[in-house]
Steps between C-alpha positions, in 0.01 A plus 500: 500500500194404297305734276253735664139539406282777635222720376609851406374835617337738260783751452610826348852615425602845623730653244659749737869485564439388858286204389747414223786463746291312755345253252234395750170444320232745610153368585183664376208534741226414546573136409207270436673167519677281754842610389810346651567151618846399631642197680807550720705234679749553779857423398518200734161371368342521848215728393297550186278807438216563261457879458225686310425870437196669356324836478184526711274787600745785453811323628722195482447170679802271545472154652756237584478142632826359631519126552763382740443813709120448538437867416235665286499879471308778330622849419251768410677785327414837352543597136860600572567177691472671838394255772147517632455166674702186569340173611693186595337162546654182647265241654170690536236634264540839666828688456766442764635848425314789342675835455352816353673816379320827429573773249719688751728201554364408842487129580271295721368152566146429395292490818811602686708803583708735288851379422698818546824301468418439133448867412702578187499140379378445140490135381468176692795260480472126567803275551319215318426700185681731256181684407612819680772544235236527223306768696817693584650495152181629337446759772858634493550500120874553543736554209816288471743602774218638715468412869205541739406397856146380585383436848300179491268334749691175532290201608620185675243246379573263785471740796277761319727777628523804278796739515612794284822426304686705238521327161761657275455441127772573245446461129818342364390453138185500292381165645726462806451635850661482838298486824642552847319471831778588746282452805488126424844473338331414168642585157428356155525575130199409287397501138154612380303488174349802315208511750733515799423143605785315670652231277780378723704595805762235575461373854158665537225440243449398136200525270389168359255384237155419643352150435263469202193499719619774734186644673424869494501644853286798425160477331 
């Protein structure tokens, strides 16, 4: 795999025993720059994603564009990476799917009804992107050997169906994790960097170096 280039987040190191064992770089907020740019590629080379993250107006904004899947999505997150809005675009200027989540954990569709079936879900998970792993890792902050289950709103980008699914994360080592989604018979081991960004998961996704003139998604 080629070398990786990305801009780094302004960071601080927590010197507590918990942070020392986790070795995940803590982010300081507010952040005044466009902060994280990553390119992921599916293991079979069928899709390629440009992903960007920045701090904006009291929260995080994450955006991904996935070629090969014809998907563009936006996540609006709170300071602690709790989901506020999810927008998915395919062929139209307006979002094909727009989900909102309030501070009590209730979900709904913008200009639509409440999604009671998603009550209790935290992050959004897309089959065409590993971005949910970054959100989960930083939200959970598990120590090595720790295990946690997150209910995620899991989106089928072809049919636009959204279902709740349990995602079980286990921290195997400082930079190695295991993810299992039993509902879909999915299991993978993946490696991350100090920020919690996925580097590689054999058979699933890998991080690759962006081209020299790689455009910035977010202004």
